C-alpha positions as CSV (number, residue, x, y, z in Angstrom):
1,M,-13.4,-0.2,-16.3
2,S,-10.5,2.3,-15.8
3,R,-7.3,2.3,-18.2
4,H,-5.8,3.3,-14.4
5,H,-7.7,0.2,-12.6
6,F,-6.2,-3.7,-13.0
7,R,-7.6,-6.8,-11.9
8,P,-5.6,-9.4,-11.5
9,M,-5.3,-12.4,-13.8
10,A,-4.9,-16.4,-13.5
11,G,-1.5,-17.3,-13.4
12,P,2.0,-16.9,-12.2
13,I,1.9,-13.1,-13.2
14,P,-1.5,-11.6,-11.8
15,L,-0.4,-8.2,-12.8
16,E,2.3,-6.1,-15.0
17,V,2.3,-2.9,-15.5
18,T,5.1,-1.2,-18.0
19,P,5.7,2.8,-18.6
20,A,4.6,1.6,-22.1
21,T,1.0,-0.3,-21.1
22,A,0.7,2.4,-17.8
23,G,1.0,5.4,-20.4
24,W,4.0,7.3,-18.2
25,R,7.6,7.3,-18.1
26,Y,9.6,5.7,-15.5
27,L,7.6,3.0,-13.4
28,S,7.3,-0.4,-13.5
29,F,5.3,-2.7,-11.6
30,G,4.4,-6.3,-11.3
31,V,3.1,-9.4,-9.2
32,W,4.5,-12.7,-8.9
33,A,2.3,-16.0,-7.7
34,L,5.1,-19.0,-7.1
35,Q,4.2,-22.2,-6.0
36,E,5.8,-24.2,-3.5
37,G,9.1,-25.1,-5.2
38,E,8.9,-23.2,-8.3
39,A,11.5,-20.9,-9.6
40,R,11.5,-17.3,-12.0
41,T,14.3,-15.7,-13.5
42,G,14.3,-11.9,-13.8
43,Q,16.8,-9.2,-15.1
44,T,16.6,-5.3,-14.2
45,G,18.6,-4.2,-17.3
46,G,18.8,-0.4,-16.9
47,L,16.2,-0.6,-14.0
48,E,17.0,-0.4,-10.4
49,V,14.5,-2.9,-8.8
50,A,12.8,-3.5,-5.5
51,L,11.8,-7.1,-4.4
52,V,8.3,-7.1,-1.5
53,P,7.6,-10.3,-0.4
54,L,3.7,-10.0,0.4
55,S,3.0,-13.5,1.7
56,G,5.0,-16.4,2.0
57,E,8.4,-17.8,1.8
58,L,11.8,-17.5,-0.9
59,E,15.3,-17.4,-2.1
60,V,16.5,-15.0,-4.1
61,Q,19.5,-16.0,-5.8
62,V,21.7,-12.8,-7.1
63,G,25.2,-13.5,-8.4
64,S,26.7,-15.7,-5.7
65,A,24.5,-13.7,-2.8
66,L,21.8,-15.6,-1.8
67,F,19.0,-14.3,0.6
68,H,15.8,-15.7,2.7
69,L,12.9,-13.3,2.7
70,K,9.6,-14.7,4.5
71,R,6.5,-13.0,5.6
72,Q,3.4,-14.6,6.9
73,D,0.9,-11.8,5.2
74,V,0.8,-7.7,4.7
75,F,-1.2,-7.6,8.1
76,S,1.1,-9.2,10.0
77,E,4.3,-7.7,10.1
78,L,7.1,-5.7,8.0
79,P,8.8,-6.8,5.2
80,S,12.2,-7.1,3.8
81,V,12.7,-5.3,0.9
82,L,15.7,-6.7,-1.6
83,Y,17.3,-3.8,-3.7
84,L,18.6,-4.5,-7.0
85,P,20.9,-2.1,-9.4
86,P,21.0,-2.3,-12.8
87,A,22.3,-4.7,-15.0
88,S,21.5,-7.9,-12.2
89,T,20.0,-11.1,-13.1
90,Y,18.0,-12.9,-10.5
91,Q,16.6,-16.4,-9.5
92,V,13.5,-16.1,-7.5
93,T,12.7,-20.1,-6.1
94,A,9.5,-20.2,-3.7
95,L,9.8,-22.6,-0.6
96,Q,6.2,-22.5,-0.1
97,A,3.4,-20.6,-1.7
98,T,4.9,-17.4,-2.2
99,E,3.2,-13.6,-3.5
100,L,5.8,-11.3,-4.6
101,A,5.8,-7.8,-5.5
102,W,8.5,-5.8,-7.8
103,G,9.0,-2.6,-9.5
104,G,11.8,-0.9,-11.1
105,A,12.9,2.5,-12.0
106,P,15.6,3.9,-14.6
107,A,18.9,4.3,-12.5
108,E,22.5,4.7,-13.2
109,G,23.7,1.8,-10.9
110,R,25.0,4.6,-7.9
111,Y,23.7,2.0,-4.9
112,P,24.8,-1.7,-4.8
113,L,22.8,-4.6,-4.2
114,R,21.6,-4.5,-0.6
115,L,18.7,-6.2,1.7
116,F,16.9,-3.5,3.6
117,H,15.3,-5.0,7.1
118,P,12.3,-3.9,9.0
119,P,14.6,-2.3,11.7
120,E,15.9,0.2,9.4
121,M,12.5,1.2,8.1
122,R,10.5,4.3,9.8
123,V,6.9,3.5,10.9
124,E,4.7,6.9,11.0
125,M,1.4,7.0,12.5
126,R,-0.1,10.0,10.2
127,G,-3.2,12.1,10.3
128,G,-5.9,11.8,13.0
129,G,-9.2,11.7,13.9
130,H,-10.9,9.3,10.7
131,A,-7.7,10.4,8.7
132,L,-5.6,8.3,10.6
133,R,-3.2,5.8,9.7
134,Q,-0.2,3.9,9.4
135,V,2.6,4.8,6.7
136,S,5.5,2.3,6.9
137,H,8.6,4.0,4.4
138,I,10.0,0.4,3.5
139,L,12.4,2.2,0.8
140,G,11.6,5.9,2.0
141,P,13.7,8.9,1.2
142,H,15.7,7.8,4.2
143,L,17.3,4.5,2.5
144,P,19.5,4.8,-0.4
145,A,18.1,4.1,-4.1
146,E,17.7,6.6,-6.9
147,R,14.3,7.2,-8.0
148,L,12.6,4.2,-6.1
149,I,10.3,5.2,-2.7
150,L,8.2,2.4,-1.5
151,Y,5.6,2.5,1.1
152,E,2.7,0.7,3.2
153,V,0.1,1.6,3.8
154,Y,-2.8,0.8,6.7
155,T,-6.2,2.7,6.4
156,P,-8.3,1.0,9.3
157,S,-12.2,0.5,8.7
158,G,-13.9,3.8,8.6
159,S,-10.4,5.7,7.7
160,W,-9.6,8.3,4.8
161,S,-5.6,8.2,3.6
162,G,-4.2,10.4,1.2
163,W,-5.5,13.3,3.1
164,P,-5.7,16.1,2.9
165,P,-5.3,15.0,-1.0
166,H,-2.3,16.1,-2.7
167,R,-0.5,15.7,-5.9
168,H,3.2,15.3,-7.1
169,D,2.7,16.0,-10.5
170,G,4.7,18.8,-11.7
171,Q,1.4,21.1,-11.1
172,M,1.9,23.7,-8.3
173,G,5.3,23.5,-7.7
174,S,5.2,19.7,-7.4
175,L,7.8,17.4,-8.0
176,Y,6.8,14.9,-11.2
177,L,6.4,11.5,-9.3
178,E,4.2,8.4,-11.0
179,E,2.6,5.7,-7.9
180,T,1.2,2.4,-7.8
181,Y,-1.4,1.4,-5.5
182,Y,-1.8,-2.3,-4.7
183,Y,-4.7,-3.1,-2.8
184,K,-5.3,-5.8,0.0
185,V,-8.1,-6.0,2.1
186,S,-9.0,-7.9,5.5
187,P,-11.7,-9.2,5.2
188,R,-10.9,-9.8,1.5
189,T,-15.0,-9.7,0.9
190,G,-14.3,-6.0,1.7
191,W,-13.2,-2.7,-0.7
192,A,-11.9,0.6,-0.8
193,I,-12.7,3.9,-2.7
194,H,-10.0,5.2,-4.6
195,R,-10.6,8.6,-6.3
196,N,-7.8,10.0,-9.2
197,Y,-9.0,13.7,-10.0
198,S,-7.2,16.3,-11.6
199,P,-9.2,19.9,-11.9
200,E,-7.0,21.3,-14.6
201,D,-7.8,18.8,-17.0
202,G,-11.4,17.1,-16.3
203,L,-9.6,13.9,-14.6
204,D,-12.1,12.3,-12.2
205,E,-12.7,8.9,-11.4
206,L,-14.1,7.4,-8.6
207,L,-12.6,3.3,-8.8
208,L,-13.7,0.3,-6.3
209,A,-10.9,-1.1,-5.0
210,R,-10.9,-4.7,-4.2
211,D,-8.0,-7.4,-2.9
212,G,-5.3,-7.8,-4.8
213,E,-6.3,-5.0,-7.5
214,L,-3.9,-2.5,-8.5
215,I,-5.0,1.4,-9.3
216,L,-2.4,3.6,-11.0
217,A,-2.4,7.5,-9.9
218,P,-1.2,9.0,-13.0
219,K,-1.7,13.0,-11.9
220,G,-3.8,14.6,-9.6
221,Y,-5.2,14.3,-6.4
222,H,-5.6,10.3,-5.4
223,P,-7.1,9.9,-1.9
224,V,-8.6,6.7,-0.2
225,V,-11.2,5.8,1.6
226,A,-12.0,2.6,3.6
227,P,-15.4,1.8,4.5
228,P,-16.5,0.5,7.9
229,G,-15.6,-3.1,8.1
230,S,-12.9,-3.2,5.3
231,N,-9.2,-2.9,6.9
232,V,-7.3,-1.4,3.9
233,Y,-4.0,-2.0,3.0
234,Y,-1.7,-0.8,-0.2
235,L,1.4,-1.1,-1.5
236,N,2.9,2.2,-3.1
237,Y,5.8,2.3,-5.6
238,M,6.7,6.1,-6.8
239,A,9.5,6.9,-8.7
240,G,10.0,10.3,-11.3
241,E,12.2,13.2,-11.6
242,A,13.1,13.3,-7.9
243,L,16.9,11.4,-7.7
244,C,18.3,10.4,-4.6
245,E,17.9,12.9,-1.3
246,Q,15.4,14.9,-4.0
247,R,12.7,12.1,-3.1
248,A,12.4,13.5,0.3
249,T,10.6,16.5,-1.3
250,P,7.0,16.6,0.4
251,P,4.0,16.4,-2.2
252,V,1.8,19.7,-2.6
253,D,-2.1,19.8,-0.6
254,E,-5.4,20.5,-2.5
255,P,-5.7,24.7,-1.0
256,E,-9.2,23.8,-0.4
257,W,-8.5,20.9,2.5
258,A,-5.0,21.9,3.5
259,W,-6.4,23.2,6.4
260,M,-7.1,19.7,8.2
261,R,-3.8,19.1,9.2
262,Q,-4.2,22.0,11.3
263,D,-7.8,20.3,13.0
264,W,-8.0,16.7,12.2
265,S,-11.4,16.3,13.6
266,G,-12.8,17.9,10.5
267,Q,-15.5,20.0,11.9
268,P,-18.2,17.2,12.0
269,M,-21.8,18.4,12.9
270,T,-23.6,17.5,16.0
271,L,-26.7,14.8,16.0
272,P,-29.3,14.7,16.8
273,I,-30.2,17.8,14.4
274,G,-34.1,19.0,14.6
275,Q,-35.1,17.9,17.8
276,K,-35.3,19.5,21.5
């Protein structure tokens, strides 16, 4: 299996990636699976950290502040996102079986503890034709953070996302940003195809993403396709050299496919062929 592809492990920490294990500089990511009544303590250290509930109900105690987060599942509603500055100690207590994502990046502590609610999040329908998808900016550049950027992307059955292919790896004038893709698929027996490729250095991998799996986008381009019958969600955590307002800098499209922003139909052939 690719070193950029992680399958969940049994137990309370199904997934965990650090800069050391990912082979990059900034971004950490993990998933906690908590049973009802179970509690877990975390420390942000030198990172800013964002907590995203994926399903279940939980309380998060940070000092004297208590936050309540609840979500049926990722396909039903937007989350509330809890932002934790560096040097924070927090305790998560599951009020029912809960799946919680967390991710962090180095920060100086410019922004305070804050709970972001769905009305503050920008929801965008992006692309068109067979590349139409929903992008929810759950900690987008319009919301305050130092390095972290969070999106939730919904790719309907038979559609593409991350299209046209784009990059944010410091090449072709782009900013350097690291990115994780945490996948959920409906039905759970479905799957997605994720491609990482960078023509400059020979990276080209085609990865099969199933429900609950994590894929890293280390560099280059990284489009995703949902086959017919599979509705695909992925949670993106991003962090890199972009700070604060710089996080709004767009990625750079692959030149061969940039034309599609003017014609989302994709210029399909007409069928049938070879018949009068």
